[in-house]
N, CA, C and O atoms as CSV, one atom per row, in Angstrom:
chain,resi,resn,atom,element,x,y,z
A,1,MET,N,N,89.525,228.501,208.927
A,1,MET,CA,C,88.826,228.934,208.856
A,1,MET,C,C,87.751,228.229,209.706
A,1,MET,O,O,87.463,227.106,209.293
A,2,THR,N,N,87.039,228.687,210.904
A,2,THR,CA,C,86.188,227.967,211.798
A,2,THR,C,C,84.842,228.101,210.770
A,2,THR,O,O,84.649,228.662,209.691
A,3,SER,N,N,83.863,227.123,211.865
A,3,SER,CA,C,82.589,226.466,211.131
A,3,SER,C,C,81.974,227.807,211.469
A,3,SER,O,O,81.198,228.009,210.534
A,4,THR,N,N,81.898,228.901,212.359
A,4,THR,CA,C,81.376,229.968,212.601
A,4,THR,C,C,81.321,230.998,211.646
A,4,THR,O,O,80.499,231.912,211.571
A,5,GLU,N,N,82.529,230.690,210.742
A,5,GLU,CA,C,82.433,231.769,209.860
A,5,GLU,C,C,82.052,231.311,208.731
A,5,GLU,O,O,82.023,232.260,207.948
A,6,ASN,N,N,81.798,230.530,208.317
A,6,ASN,CA,C,80.792,229.898,207.380
A,6,ASN,C,C,79.520,229.967,207.378
A,6,ASN,O,O,78.860,229.784,206.355
A,7,THR,N,N,79.047,230.221,208.449
A,7,THR,CA,C,77.736,230.024,208.832
A,7,THR,C,C,77.019,231.402,208.307
A,7,THR,O,O,77.604,232.481,208.212
A,8,SER,N,N,75.806,231.193,208.021
A,8,SER,CA,C,75.146,232.337,206.970
A,8,SER,C,C,74.058,232.830,208.668
A,8,SER,O,O,73.631,232.112,209.572
A,9,PRO,N,N,73.963,234.328,208.435
A,9,PRO,CA,C,72.854,234.471,209.604
A,9,PRO,C,C,71.663,234.177,209.588
A,9,PRO,O,O,71.112,234.238,208.489
A,10,ASN,N,N,70.862,233.765,210.760
A,10,ASN,CA,C,70.019,232.877,210.403
A,10,ASN,C,C,68.962,233.246,211.609
A,10,ASN,O,O,67.957,232.585,211.873
A,11,GLY,N,N,69.423,234.510,212.329
A,11,GLY,CA,C,68.007,235.466,213.435
A,11,GLY,C,C,66.890,235.744,212.754
A,11,GLY,O,O,65.834,235.343,213.243
A,12,GLY,N,N,66.857,236.543,211.383
A,12,GLY,CA,C,65.753,236.572,210.988
A,12,GLY,C,C,64.525,235.236,210.958
A,12,GLY,O,O,63.335,235.331,211.258
A,13,ALA,N,N,65.174,234.182,210.556
A,13,ALA,CA,C,64.506,232.824,210.470
A,13,ALA,C,C,64.206,232.466,212.001
A,13,ALA,O,O,63.141,231.884,212.206
A,14,TRP,N,N,64.822,232.677,212.824
A,14,TRP,CA,C,64.482,232.071,214.113
A,14,TRP,C,C,63.426,233.492,214.801
A,14,TRP,O,O,62.782,233.477,215.850
A,15,ALA,N,N,63.526,234.401,213.990
A,15,ALA,CA,C,62.626,235.200,214.572
A,15,ALA,C,C,61.019,235.133,214.156
A,15,ALA,O,O,60.108,235.421,214.932
A,16,ALA,N,N,60.867,234.748,212.941
A,16,ALA,CA,C,60.040,234.611,211.991
A,16,ALA,C,C,59.167,233.538,212.864
A,16,ALA,O,O,57.980,233.664,213.167
A,17,ILE,N,N,60.218,232.221,213.264
A,17,ILE,CA,C,59.256,230.955,213.933
A,17,ILE,C,C,59.133,231.363,215.083
A,17,ILE,O,O,58.138,230.851,215.598
A,18,LEU,N,N,59.844,232.278,215.981
A,18,LEU,CA,C,59.029,232.522,217.595
A,18,LEU,C,C,57.892,233.347,217.465
A,18,LEU,O,O,57.016,233.349,218.329
A,19,ALA,N,N,57.827,234.185,216.255
A,19,ALA,CA,C,56.772,235.520,216.298
A,19,ALA,C,C,55.195,234.178,216.045
A,19,ALA,O,O,54.132,234.104,216.661
A,20,ALA,N,N,55.744,233.338,214.897
A,20,ALA,CA,C,54.405,232.578,214.759
A,20,ALA,C,C,53.961,231.580,215.964
A,20,ALA,O,O,52.774,231.254,215.986
A,21,ALA,N,N,54.719,231.136,216.840
A,21,ALA,CA,C,54.373,230.579,217.772
A,21,ALA,C,C,53.446,231.882,218.930
A,21,ALA,O,O,52.320,231.699,219.394
A,22,ILE,N,N,54.101,232.821,219.104
A,22,ILE,CA,C,53.827,233.934,219.900
A,22,ILE,C,C,52.331,234.287,219.508
A,22,ILE,O,O,51.467,234.471,220.366
A,23,GLY,N,N,52.088,234.369,218.119
A,23,GLY,CA,C,50.495,234.633,217.483
A,23,GLY,C,C,49.918,233.535,217.687
A,23,GLY,O,O,48.827,233.573,218.254
A,24,CYS,N,N,50.404,232.426,217.340
A,24,CYS,CA,C,49.437,231.601,217.595
A,24,CYS,C,C,48.877,230.976,219.332
A,24,CYS,O,O,47.950,230.187,219.507
A,25,ALA,N,N,49.851,231.676,220.566
A,25,ALA,CA,C,49.062,231.688,221.765
A,25,ALA,C,C,48.330,233.154,221.890
A,25,ALA,O,O,47.203,233.372,222.332
A,26,ALA,N,N,48.910,233.728,221.578
A,26,ALA,CA,C,47.735,235.216,221.212
A,26,ALA,C,C,46.618,235.055,221.067
A,26,ALA,O,O,45.798,235.297,221.953
A,27,PHE,N,N,46.229,234.468,219.559
A,27,PHE,CA,C,44.934,233.853,218.924
A,27,PHE,C,C,44.144,233.139,220.285
A,27,PHE,O,O,43.287,233.760,220.914
A,28,ALA,N,N,44.528,231.877,220.601
A,28,ALA,CA,C,43.951,231.460,221.413
A,28,ALA,C,C,43.685,231.835,222.784
A,28,ALA,O,O,42.837,231.222,223.431
A,29,VAL,N,N,44.638,233.223,223.498
A,29,VAL,CA,C,44.022,233.554,224.482
A,29,VAL,C,C,43.046,234.693,224.646
A,29,VAL,O,O,42.533,235.095,225.690
A,30,VAL,N,N,42.839,235.273,223.032
A,30,VAL,CA,C,41.903,236.231,223.029
A,30,VAL,C,C,40.540,235.348,222.403
A,30,VAL,O,O,39.445,235.899,222.298
A,31,THR,N,N,40.708,234.278,222.107
A,31,THR,CA,C,39.579,233.341,221.825
A,31,THR,C,C,38.911,233.074,223.106
A,31,THR,O,O,37.748,233.378,223.368
A,32,ASP,N,N,39.816,232.428,223.947
A,32,ASP,CA,C,39.532,232.117,225.549
A,32,ASP,C,C,38.486,233.323,226.100
A,32,ASP,O,O,37.296,233.161,226.372
A,33,LEU,N,N,39.133,234.374,226.174
A,33,LEU,CA,C,38.719,235.565,226.446
A,33,LEU,C,C,37.447,236.044,226.053
A,33,LEU,O,O,36.579,236.470,226.814
A,34,ALA,N,N,37.386,235.951,224.831
A,34,ALA,CA,C,36.011,236.285,224.001
A,34,ALA,C,C,35.056,235.343,224.179
A,34,ALA,O,O,33.913,235.563,223.778
A,35,GLU,N,N,35.401,234.111,224.831
A,35,GLU,CA,C,34.053,232.929,225.077
A,35,GLU,C,C,33.759,232.920,226.605
A,35,GLU,O,O,32.736,232.476,227.125
A,36,LYS,N,N,34.795,233.469,227.224
A,36,LYS,CA,C,34.639,233.699,228.918
A,36,LYS,C,C,33.602,234.816,229.062
A,36,LYS,O,O,32.479,234.763,229.562
A,37,PHE,N,N,34.349,235.990,228.417
A,37,PHE,CA,C,33.544,237.155,228.348
A,37,PHE,C,C,33.250,237.886,227.754
A,37,PHE,O,O,34.039,238.611,227.149
A,38,LYS,N,N,31.662,238.004,227.680
A,38,LYS,CA,C,30.753,238.376,226.521
A,38,LYS,C,C,30.776,240.134,226.124
A,38,LYS,O,O,30.328,240.629,225.090
A,39,PRO,N,N,31.492,240.934,227.375
A,39,PRO,CA,C,32.338,242.299,226.654
A,39,PRO,C,C,33.292,242.251,225.798
A,39,PRO,O,O,33.289,243.008,224.827
A,40,ILE,N,N,34.190,241.430,225.993
A,40,ILE,CA,C,35.524,241.140,225.112
A,40,ILE,C,C,35.063,240.674,224.096
A,40,ILE,O,O,35.579,241.006,223.029
A,41,SER,N,N,33.892,239.716,224.113
A,41,SER,CA,C,33.635,239.568,222.575
A,41,SER,C,C,32.952,240.531,221.522
A,41,SER,O,O,33.265,240.619,220.335
A,42,LYS,N,N,31.872,241.300,222.237
A,42,LYS,CA,C,31.339,242.724,221.548
A,42,LYS,C,C,32.298,243.355,221.515
A,42,LYS,O,O,32.138,243.898,220.422
A,43,LEU,N,N,33.672,243.903,222.069
A,43,LEU,CA,C,34.691,244.719,221.747
A,43,LEU,C,C,35.367,243.785,220.355
A,43,LEU,O,O,35.848,244.542,219.511
A,44,LEU,N,N,35.444,242.665,220.089
A,44,LEU,CA,C,36.028,242.166,219.046
A,44,LEU,C,C,35.445,241.760,217.664
A,44,LEU,O,O,35.933,241.386,216.597
A,45,THR,N,N,34.083,242.011,218.177
A,45,THR,CA,C,33.480,242.340,216.826
A,45,THR,C,C,33.161,243.274,215.903
A,45,THR,O,O,32.131,243.948,215.863
A,46,PHE,N,N,34.513,243.295,214.817
A,46,PHE,CA,C,34.700,244.404,213.924
A,46,PHE,C,C,34.080,244.282,212.724
A,46,PHE,O,O,34.021,245.274,211.998
A,47,HIS,N,N,33.609,243.256,212.381
A,47,HIS,CA,C,32.726,243.215,211.573
A,47,HIS,C,C,31.371,242.070,211.508
A,47,HIS,O,O,31.450,240.862,211.288
A,48,LEU,N,N,30.288,242.785,211.742
A,48,LEU,CA,C,28.895,241.865,212.339
A,48,LEU,C,C,28.738,240.658,211.832
A,48,LEU,O,O,28.576,239.687,212.571
A,49,PRO,N,N,28.768,240.547,210.350
A,49,PRO,CA,C,28.532,238.933,209.815
A,49,PRO,C,C,29.395,238.000,210.308
A,49,PRO,O,O,29.077,236.848,210.603
A,50,THR,N,N,30.889,238.657,210.437
A,50,THR,CA,C,31.394,237.302,210.974
A,50,THR,C,C,31.498,237.154,212.507
A,50,THR,O,O,31.731,236.048,212.995
A,51,GLY,N,N,31.321,238.291,213.305
A,51,GLY,CA,C,31.407,238.377,214.371
A,51,GLY,C,C,32.592,238.888,215.636
A,51,GLY,O,O,33.262,239.921,215.656
A,52,ASP,N,N,32.566,238.098,216.334
A,52,ASP,CA,C,33.770,238.138,217.310
A,52,ASP,C,C,35.256,237.409,216.656
A,52,ASP,O,O,36.386,237.632,217.091
A,53,LEU,N,N,34.933,236.569,215.600
A,53,LEU,CA,C,35.996,236.276,214.808
A,53,LEU,C,C,36.959,237.151,214.460
A,53,LEU,O,O,38.157,237.075,214.730
A,54,SER,N,N,36.241,238.205,213.689
A,54,SER,CA,C,37.011,238.940,212.904
A,54,SER,C,C,37.969,239.718,213.751
A,54,SER,O,O,39.077,239.970,213.279
A,55,GLY,N,N,37.524,240.293,215.456
A,55,GLY,CA,C,38.879,240.697,215.999
A,55,GLY,C,C,39.724,239.662,216.597
A,55,GLY,O,O,40.941,239.757,216.757
A,56,LYS,N,N,38.976,238.655,216.918
A,56,LYS,CA,C,40.415,237.448,217.487
A,56,LYS,C,C,41.589,237.375,216.535
A,56,LYS,O,O,42.737,237.182,216.935
A,57,SER,N,N,41.269,237.535,215.272
A,57,SER,CA,C,42.107,236.951,214.025
A,57,SER,C,C,42.680,238.026,213.902
A,57,SER,O,O,43.895,238.021,213.702
A,58,THR,N,N,42.043,239.103,213.977
A,58,THR,CA,C,43.045,240.386,213.892
A,58,THR,C,C,43.902,240.718,214.814
A,58,THR,O,O,45.042,241.116,214.574
A,59,VAL,N,N,43.336,240.556,216.101
A,59,VAL,CA,C,44.231,240.963,217.233
A,59,VAL,C,C,45.818,239.507,217.196
A,59,VAL,O,O,47.028,239.606,217.399
A,60,GLY,N,N,45.174,238.681,216.940
A,60,GLY,CA,C,46.394,237.723,216.682
A,60,GLY,C,C,47.646,237.861,215.417
A,60,GLY,O,O,48.783,237.391,215.461
A,61,VAL,N,N,47.017,238.653,214.324
A,61,VAL,CA,C,47.562,238.751,213.228
A,61,VAL,C,C,48.757,239.884,214.091
A,61,VAL,O,O,49.974,239.784,214.243
A,62,VAL,N,N,48.030,240.663,214.418
A,62,VAL,CA,C,48.966,242.225,214.684
A,62,VAL,C,C,49.565,241.886,215.697
A,62,VAL,O,O,50.563,242.578,215.892
A,63,VAL,N,N,49.311,240.765,216.769
A,63,VAL,CA,C,50.614,240.467,218.070
A,63,VAL,C,C,51.551,239.702,216.954
A,63,VAL,O,O,52.695,240.155,216.960
A,64,TRP,N,N,51.391,238.915,216.240
A,64,TRP,CA,C,52.328,238.279,215.539
A,64,TRP,C,C,53.223,239.141,214.711
A,64,TRP,O,O,54.439,238.969,214.797
A,65,LEU,N,N,52.620,240.263,213.732
A,65,LEU,CA,C,53.355,240.929,213.062
A,65,LEU,C,C,54.289,241.941,214.202
A,65,LEU,O,O,55.468,242.202,213.967
A,66,LEU,N,N,53.646,242.400,215.321
A,66,LEU,CA,C,54.579,243.383,215.941
A,66,LEU,C,C,55.622,242.229,216.789
A,66,LEU,O,O,56.562,242.742,217.398
A,67,ALA,N,N,55.517,241.012,216.838
A,67,ALA,CA,C,56.608,240.140,217.545
A,67,ALA,C,C,57.609,240.071,216.675
A,67,ALA,O,O,58.751,240.479,216.886
A,68,TRP,N,N,57.127,239.452,215.474
A,68,TRP,CA,C,57.783,239.623,214.083
A,68,TRP,C,C,58.895,240.403,213.757
A,68,TRP,O,O,60.020,240.099,213.362
A,69,GLY,N,N,58.085,242.001,214.120
A,69,GLY,CA,C,59.111,243.390,213.746
A,69,GLY,C,C,59.869,243.353,214.866
A,69,GLY,O,O,61.009,243.747,214.619
A,70,ILE,N,N,59.696,243.021,216.078
A,70,ILE,CA,C,60.297,243.195,217.206
A,70,ILE,C,C,61.643,242.646,217.033
A,70,ILE,O,O,62.677,243.283,216.835
A,71,LEU,N,N,61.485,241.306,217.139
A,71,LEU,CA,C,62.646,240.253,217.192
A,71,LEU,C,C,63.218,240.349,215.910
A,71,LEU,O,O,64.446,240.429,215.929
A,72,HIS,N,N,62.637,240.367,214.695
A,72,HIS,CA,C,63.725,240.382,213.560
A,72,HIS,C,C,64.638,241.812,213.606
A,72,HIS,O,O,65.756,241.898,213.096
A,73,ALA,N,N,64.098,242.679,214.162
A,73,ALA,CA,C,64.846,244.303,214.218
A,73,ALA,C,C,66.252,243.660,215.052
A,73,ALA,O,O,67.414,243.812,214.676
A,74,ARG,N,N,65.827,242.958,216.197
A,74,ARG,CA,C,66.777,242.438,217.144
A,74,ARG,C,C,67.640,241.425,216.730
A,74,ARG,O,O,68.833,241.546,217.008
A,75,TRP,N,N,67.141,240.173,215.943
A,75,TRP,CA,C,68.087,239.329,215.316
A,75,TRP,C,C,68.666,239.124,214.048
A,75,TRP,O,O,69.361,238.196,213.634
A,76,SER,N,N,68.286,240.085,213.538
A,76,SER,CA,C,68.510,240.326,212.268
A,76,SER,C,C,69.949,240.417,211.855
A,76,SER,O,O,70.638,241.260,212.429
A,77,GLY,N,N,70.567,239.553,210.807
A,77,GLY,CA,C,72.007,239.810,210.623
A,77,GLY,C,C,73.101,238.723,211.539
A,77,GLY,O,O,74.267,238.444,211.260
A,78,ARG,N,N,72.151,238.176,212.874
A,78,ARG,CA,C,72.832,237.712,213.752
A,78,ARG,C,C,72.948,236.277,213.336
A,78,ARG,O,O,72.203,235.900,212.431
A,79,THR,N,N,73.577,235.638,213.743
A,79,THR,CA,C,73.640,233.666,213.832
A,79,THR,C,C,73.270,233.321,215.129
A,79,THR,O,O,73.821,233.891,216.071
A,80,ILE,N,N,72.621,232.676,215.273
A,80,ILE,CA,C,72.155,231.959,216.054
A,80,ILE,C,C,72.517,230.644,216.237
A,80,ILE,O,O,71.770,229.758,215.822
A,81,ALA,N,N,73.806,230.319,216.933
A,81,ALA,CA,C,74.219,229.090,216.881
A,81,ALA,C,C,73.601,227.706,217.787
A,81,ALA,O,O,73.638,226.503,217.531
A,82,ARG,N,N,73.047,228.450,218.911
A,82,ARG,CA,C,72.357,227.337,219.511
A,82,ARG,C,C,70.718,227.382,219.913
A,82,ARG,O,O,70.380,227.411,221.096
A,83,PRO,N,N,69.808,227.385,218.897
A,83,PRO,CA,C,68.494,227.634,219.093
A,83,PRO,C,C,67.936,227.078,219.965
A,83,PRO,O,O,66.911,227.735,220.145
A,84,GLY,N,N,67.959,225.967,220.888
A,84,GLY,CA,C,67.461,225.433,221.888
A,84,GLY,C,C,66.517,226.002,222.774
A,84,GLY,O,O,65.421,225.478,222.975
A,85,GLY,N,N,66.972,227.279,223.433
A,85,GLY,CA,C,65.883,228.132,223.942
A,85,GLY,C,C,64.740,228.525,222.743
A,85,GLY,O,O,63.588,228.479,223.172
A,86,ILE,N,N,64.820,228.760,221.854
A,86,ILE,CA,C,63.861,229.721,221.033
A,86,ILE,C,C,62.872,228.227,220.516
A,86,ILE,O,O,61.651,228.073,220.497
A,87,ILE,N,N,63.807,227.445,220.200
A,87,ILE,CA,C,63.006,226.117,219.894
A,87,ILE,C,C,61.687,225.823,220.812
A,87,ILE,O,O,60.487,225.788,220.539
A,88,PHE,N,N,62.639,225.570,222.372
A,88,PHE,CA,C,61.423,225.256,223.659
A,88,PHE,C,C,60.818,226.261,223.639
A,88,PHE,O,O,59.803,226.000,222.993
A,89,LEU,N,N,60.786,227.419,223.987
A,89,LEU,CA,C,59.790,228.261,223.835
A,89,LEU,C,C,58.621,228.310,222.851
A,89,LEU,O,O,57.411,228.325,223.075
A,90,SER,N,N,59.351,228.334,221.618
A,90,SER,CA,C,58.300,227.756,220.554
A,90,SER,C,C,57.040,226.795,220.575
A,90,SER,O,O,55.848,227.012,220.360
A,91,VAL,N,N,57.845,225.489,220.962
A,91,VAL,CA,C,57.135,224.891,221.230
A,91,VAL,C,C,56.131,224.867,222.372
A,91,VAL,O,O,54.985,224.491,222.127
A,92,VAL,N,N,56.386,225.145,223.289
A,92,VAL,CA,C,55.563,225.552,224.584
A,92,VAL,C,C,54.063,226.612,224.040
A,92,VAL,O,O,52.876,226.371,224.261
A,93,LEU,N,N,54.499,227.463,223.499
A,93,LEU,CA,C,53.954,228.656,222.988
A,93,LEU,C,C,52.861,227.785,221.973
A,93,LEU,O,O,51.696,228.177,222.035
A,94,LEU,N,N,53.101,226.826,221.199
A,94,LEU,CA,C,52.548,226.460,220.135
A,94,LEU,C,C,51.381,225.447,221.197
A,94,LEU,O,O,50.164,225.510,221.025
A,95,LEU,N,N,52.111,224.444,222.407
A,95,LEU,CA,C,50.959,223.790,222.847
A,95,LEU,C,C,50.146,224.623,223.777
A,95,LEU,O,O,49.093,224.131,224.183
A,96,VAL,N,N,50.428,225.605,224.100
A,96,VAL,CA,C,49.781,226.518,225.208
A,96,VAL,C,C,48.492,226.751,224.201
A,96,VAL,O,O,47.408,226.408,224.673
A,97,GLY,N,N,48.493,227.268,222.934
A,97,GLY,CA,C,47.926,227.707,221.929
A,97,GLY,C,C,46.694,226.482,221.659
A,97,GLY,O,O,45.485,226.550,221.878
A,98,LEU,N,N,47.394,225.529,221.184
A,98,LEU,CA,C,46.744,224.395,221.037
A,98,LEU,C,C,45.486,223.905,222.073
A,98,LEU,O,O,44.297,223.652,221.879
A,99,VAL,N,N,46.536,223.901,223.509
A,99,VAL,CA,C,45.081,223.441,224.341
A,99,VAL,C,C,44.148,224.701,224.854
A,99,VAL,O,O,43.017,224.485,225.289
A,100,LEU,N,N,44.667,225.960,224.778
A,100,LEU,CA,C,43.673,226.443,225.077
A,100,LEU,C,C,42.371,227.016,223.869
A,100,LEU,O,O,41.369,227.705,224.063
A,101,ILE,N,N,42.985,226.305,222.455
A,101,ILE,CA,C,41.756,226.554,221.513
A,101,ILE,C,C,40.983,224.968,221.281
A,101,ILE,O,O,40.217,224.481,220.450
A,102,PHE,N,N,41.565,224.579,222.333
A,102,PHE,CA,C,40.677,222.990,222.048
A,102,PHE,C,C,39.327,223.347,222.682
A,102,PHE,O,O,38.945,224.166,223.518
A,103,PRO,N,N,38.700,222.278,221.847
A,103,PRO,CA,C,36.921,222.702,222.490
A,103,PRO,C,C,36.659,222.421,223.647
A,103,PRO,O,O,36.043,223.232,224.339
A,104,PRO,N,N,37.105,221.072,224.196
A,104,PRO,CA,C,37.066,220.454,225.469
A,104,PRO,C,C,37.485,221.638,226.433
A,104,PRO,O,O,36.842,221.888,227.453
A,105,PHE,N,N,38.598,222.343,226.047
A,105,PHE,CA,C,39.213,223.133,227.276
A,105,PHE,C,C,38.193,224.608,227.283
A,105,PHE,O,O,37.711,225.011,228.342
A,106,VAL,N,N,37.966,225.282,226.035
A,106,VAL,CA,C,37.162,226.192,226.095
A,106,VAL,C,C,35.734,226.057,226.719
A,106,VAL,O,O,35.246,227.109,227.133
A,107,GLU,N,N,34.957,224.858,226.854
A,107,GLU,CA,C,33.938,224.904,227.342
A,107,GLU,C,C,34.153,224.691,228.865
A,107,GLU,O,O,33.427,225.270,229.673
A,108,MET,N,N,35.236,223.790,229.287
A,108,MET,CA,C,35.478,224.299,230.789
A,108,MET,C,C,35.626,225.340,231.246
A,108,MET,O,O,35.036,225.717,232.258
A,109,ILE,N,N,36.626,226.170,230.453
A,109,ILE,CA,C,36.599,227.719,231.083
A,109,ILE,C,C,35.495,228.735,231.107
A,109,ILE,O,O,35.425,229.792,231.735
A,110,THR,N,N,34.291,227.935,229.929
A,110,THR,CA,C,33.141,228.942,229.924
A,110,THR,C,C,32.216,228.410,230.814
A,110,THR,O,O,31.125,228.978,230.872
A,111,ALA,N,N,32.390,227.564,231.430
A,111,ALA,CA,C,30.882,226.758,232.193
A,111,ALA,C,C,31.074,227.647,233.391
A,111,ALA,O,O,32.201,228.096,233.598
A,112,HIS,N,N,29.847,228.013,234.387
A,112,HIS,CA,C,30.040,228.895,234.962
A,112,HIS,C,C,29.794,227.891,236.068
A,112,HIS,O,O,29.857,228.242,237.246
């Protein structure tokens, strides 16, 4: 019996990890777009007392759920033996999200 025969499917877990990173990056991108362009900010105001944060968070969650659903459908039941590419992409997306949501960066892009 080889080591791959003993391995449980892990594709669903990797789908969840990558989808979370995609959702984080999407939230950061939407946040910057809303800060830079007031029409987008108004469009994202789903609930007046909350302002555009209601739309930013909703879009981020929707992107995360869509990515998770699509990736899970493709990878569920699979064993990903070498997840290096998924780990790398997830880390890059998380770093992109962190940089884009970092206040000095937001101020830099919103300066006219």
